[in-house]
N, C-alpha and C positions, 0 to 999 in steps of 0.2 A: 504494500500500500504506500503510495507516494505521500510524503509529508509536505504540506503547503509551506512555502517560504515565509518565514517570520520577518518582522522588521529587523534590519541589520543591527540595531542597538541591543537586540536581545542577547548578543554575545557578551555583553558587559554586565549581565545580571545573574546573580545567584550561582548555583552549582553548574548551570549550563555553560558558564564561562570556561570552567576547567575542561569540560567535555569538548567544547569547541576548540580549545587550544590544543588538546591532545589529538583531536581529529585532524586539525590543520597539518600537523606533522606527517600524518599518514597520507593526507590528500595532496601534499605538495608535489610528489612525483607524478601523480595522476593528472592534476590540473595545471601544474606550473604556477600556482598562486597560493598565498597564505592568507589566513584570516587577518582582519585588522587587529592592531594592538589594543584598541579600545573603541568605544562607540564614537569617540571624537575623530577617529581615523576616516570615517565616511563623510565627505563634504556634503553640505546641504545642496539641494537642487538649485538650478539657476535662480539668481536673485540674491537678496541679502547684502547688497552693496550699500555703501554710504551715500548720502545725498550728493547731487551733482556738484562737481567742482568745474566751473566753466560751462559753456553752452550745453553740452551733452555728456561730457565725460563723467562716468561713474567710477570713482576711485575706491577700491575695496579698503576696508579699515586696515590700518597698519602699513599700507603701501605708500611709498613716496614715488611720485610720477612726474616726468617731464614729457609733454605732449605737443606735437605740432602736426596738423593736417592741412595740406595746401592743395587747393583746387586749381589745376593748371588751366582749366577752361575759363574761369573767371579771374584768375590771377590773384586770388586772395585766400586767406586762411579761414577755414571753418572751425578749427579748434586750436587753441593755444592755452596751455597750462604749464607754468614754470618752463616755458619753451627755451629760455636761455640758461637754465640750470645745468651745471656740469655734472656728468656721471662718468664713472670709469666705463670706457666704451666696450670692454670685452672684445668680441669679434667684429663689432661694427667698424673698427679701425682697418679691417681687411679691405674695405673699399678704398681707403687712402693708399694702402700698400699696392693694390692693383693699379690705381691711377698713376701713382708715382712711377711704377715700372714702365707703364705704357706711354708716359709723357715723352714727347719728342723722339718717337721711335723711327722717324723718317717717313717719307711720303707713302710707303706701302705698309707701314706699321707691321713689319715682319716680326713674328714672335717665334723664337726657337721652340722645337717640339717639346723639350723638357719643361719649358716655361708654360706652354699651353696645357700640359698635364698638371703642373702645379696650380696654375690659375683656376682650372676647372675644379680641382679638389678643394681649393681654398674658398672659392665663391659658391660652389654648389653644396659642398659637404662640410664647410667651415674647418678645413684641415689646418691644425695648428703647426704641423711640421712645415708646411708650405709658407705659412705666415712667418715662422721663425727664420726661414731661409731669406725671405725678402728683407726682413728687419735687420738681420746681421750683415747681409751682403751689401745693402744700399744705404747704410748709415744710421739705422736706428732712429733716434729722436730727430735727426736731420730730415728724415722723411716727413715727419709731422710739421716741422718748420717750413719746408718747401711747399707742402700742400696747403698749409694755412695761408701763405702768401699768394699762391696761385689762385685759390678759390675764394679769397676774401673771408675766411672763417674767423669768427670773433670769439668763440667759446672753446676752441680746440687747443689743447696743450699737451706736450709730451709727458711721459711718466715722471713722477717726482724723483728728486735726488735720492740715490741709493737703490732705485728700482728701474734704472734705465733699460734693463734687459727685458722688462715685462711690457711687451707691446700692448697687452690688454688693459694696462693702466693708463693709456692715453685717454685724456679727458675729452669728451664731446658732449654736445647738447642736441636737443631735438631740432632746434632751428638750424644749427649748422649742418645736421644730417639732411635736412630738406635742401639746403644750399648744394650739398654734394650731389644729390639726385637731380636737382635742376641743372647743374652743370652737365651731368651725364646725358640728360635727355635733350637739352636745348643748345648746348655749346660744344660738347666734346665732338671730335671727329667721328664720322660714322663708324669706322672700324672699331674704335674704342667703345663707343656706345653699344654697338651690336655684340661685341665680345662680352663685356661686363653684364649688360642687361640680359643677354641670352643665357648666361650661366645662372643668373638670379631667377630667371623664369623656370629653371630646371632644378631648383633646390630639392635635395633629397630629404626624405623624411628622417632617415637615420644619419646623423652627422658622423664624421670619421671617428669620433670618440664614443660612439654608441649612445649618444643622447638624442632623444626625439626632439627635432627642431621645427616641427610644423605646428607651432603655437601662434598666438596673436593673429597677425594678418592671414597667415596660411590656413587657419581654422575658422576665422570669423567671416571670410568672404569666399564666394565661388571664384574660380579662375575667370578671366585672366588676372594674375597677380605676379609680382616678382618680389623676392624677399632676401634680405640679409639679416640674420638673427644673431643675438649675442647672449651668452650666459656666463656667469662668473660667481663663484662662492662654494662653500663646503656643503653642497647639496648631497642628500642621499641619492642613490642611483637614479638617473633619469632614463632607465632602461629602454633600449630600442633594439630591434632586430630579433631574430629567432632565439629561442631558448639556448643559452650557452654563451651568448655575447655578453661581455662584461664591460660596462662603461668606465672610462677613466674619470677620476674626480674632475669636476669643473675647476678651472684655474682660480686661484684665490690667494690671499696673502698668507705667507707662512708665519710661524711663531715669531713674534717680535717685529712684524712688519711696521715700518714707520707710518704714522698717521699723516694724511695730507690735510693742508689747511682748509681746502674747499671741496675736495673730492673724497667721498666715502669709499674706502677700499675694503671695507669689512663686510657689510651686509650683503646677503645674496642678491645678485643682479640678474634681471631677465629683460631683454630688449627685443622689440620687433620693429623692423624698418623695411620700407620698400614702396612699391606702387600698386595701385588697385584700379581695376576697370579698363575698359577698352581704350586703347591709345594712351595708357598710363595716366588716366584722368586725374587721379589723386596721388599725392605723395604723403605717406604716413610714417611718422617716427614716434615711437612710444618707448621711453626709457623708464625702468622701474627698479626700485630697491624694496626688499622684503624683510620682515623681522628675522632676527637671528633664529636659526633652527627650522626655518620654513622648508618643507619638503619640495622637491622639484615638481611633483604633481600639484601641490597647493599653489605654488608660484605660477605654474602653467595655467591653472584654472583661473586664478585672479587676473592674470594678464589677458586671458581670453575674454573674461567678462568685461574688463575695461575696454578692450579693443572693440567688442561688439556694441558698446554703448556710444561710440563716436559717430559723428556726422561725416561720412566719407562719400562724397559724390562719386557716382559710378560704381560703387560697391553693391554687390548683391549677396544677401544673407543666404546661406545654404539651407535646403529643406531638411527638416527633422526636428527632434526634440532633444534638448540638452539634459543629461543626467549625470549625477555623480557616480563614481565607482569606488569600490574598496578592494583591498588585496594588494599584494606585492608580486610583481612579475606575472600579472594576468596575461595569458596568451590570447592573441587575436588569431583566429583560425580561418582557413580558406573555406571550410564547410562547417555546418553546425554539429560537429561530432569531434571526439578526441582521437587523434591519430598523429602520424608524422606530418602534420599540416599547419604548424605554427608559422605565421608569416612575420609577426613582430610581437612585442609585448607593450603593455601600457605603463606609463609612469605611475607609480603607486598613488592611488587616490585621485586620479585626474578626472576632470569632467569631459564627457564624450558626447558626440552628436549621434543619436540613434535614428536611423532612417526607417526601419521596418523590423518586424520580428517574425519568427517562425518556430515551429516545434522541431526538435532534433533529439540528439542523444540525451538521456537522463544523466544529470550531473549531481553528485552527492557530496556535500561538504557538511557533515553533521553539525548542527541539527537541521541543515537545509538540504532540500532536494528540489530540483527544477529541470523540466525538459524544454523550456522556452529559451530561445537564443535571440540576441539582439544583433542586427546587422549595422555596422558602423561604416557609413559610406566613405568617410575620410581615411579610413584604414583599409577599406576594401575587404573586410572580413567580419567574422562573428565572434562574440563573446557570450558565454552563458549568462542568462539573466540573473543567475545567482550572485553575480558580481556587480549588478546594477543596484544602486542605492534606492530601492523602492520596496515596500512591504509585499506587493503582489507578485505572483509568479509571472503573470502576463501584464505587460505595461499597458495601462488603460487608455493612453492617448497616442499610441503608436500603431500604425496599420500593419496588416499582415504582408509579408513579402510576396509580391506577385499578385496580391489581392486587389 
C-alpha cells in the first residue's frame, strides 16, 4: 500500500525524524539524494521577498544588491538600485580579460587556435584556468587599468594590495557592466562582438568547476539571452553534472585575507549579467552578496526571485510553476524512473520551474512514497515529486505531461 507524501516539515518532528534520517542513508545510493537536515532546509514556495526597492526590484531579506537594467531601444534604464556600488566581480571580470586580449588584434582579428579554445571555455563555461592564463600573461591589474581607460569605466578597480593575483577580486559595478555590454554591442568591431556574444549565447549549464551557472537571467527568461555569470564564496557544493562530478569550492578569501575599504571580499557573491530579448533588447546586470553561511541553492533561489521581479523589456517569462526542492544531490533524470539516466543534479534546496508532471516509477524515501514525477523544462528532465516542497503527491497547479 502506497503511503501518501506528508509535508516535508514532518521530518523534523518526533521519532519520525530519526527514522527519516536512518532511511536517508539507505536511500542515498538508490536516489542520489539525502533528506534535508531540518525543516528549514526546504525553501518556501515562490514569494516571501521584501518590499520593492526601486521601481520593481524585489530584494530578498539579507541580500545586498546592485542592479542596472538598460533598454537599448529607448536608451534609458528601467531599473537602477545601488547601480554604482562596487562588488568583487568574481567571473564577470572575464569579459574584460577577453576584450583586452582581442583589442587591436589587427584588421582580420586573427585568434590562434589555442586562444579560441581558451576563450570558448572561459566565456561559455567560466573556466578559471583560462582566466588565470590571460591574467598572468597580459599583466594582471594592468589589464583592468587598460580596460577602465578604454571603456570609460568609473567603478572598476583592480584587486586590493596583497591580493593582486586574485583576478576575481577586481571591483565592478552594475552600471559599469552595462557600459561593457554597450561597448560590445554598439562599438566593438564585428569580429569581437560576434566572438564574445556568440560564446555568451552558448553558456553551458555546468561550469568547468561543476557549479550550475544557469541562475538569474538564464532561468528567469526564455531565450534569446546571453549571459556571463559570477560566483565567489565558501558555498556548499553547487553540484552540477551527472552523479560523481565533484565541484571545486567557489573562489573566496583564505584565512587572514585583508579587508578592502569599499569592497566586501567575504560574503558569498552571486552575479548574473548579460542581454535579454530579440536583438539584445535589454542589458541586465545584477550583483548580489548573501549572508555568511548561505547555501548555493539558497543564493541561486534568491537571485532568481530578484531577477524575475525586474522590468526587463523584451524578456519573456518561461511557462511553468516555481517550486522549492529539498535534498542534496537530487538527480535530474532523462525519464521518470531510476536507472543509469542521470543527466545532472540540482543544487541543494534550489527553486525549480516545473512544466508538467506524470506518473512513473515509485520512489520511496521513508516515510515518503510517491510515483509522480515533475518535468523541469530548464533541465530537460524529471525529478521525483518526493523532492518537491509540497505536501501532495500530485502538484495541484501543474498539468499532466502531454495532456
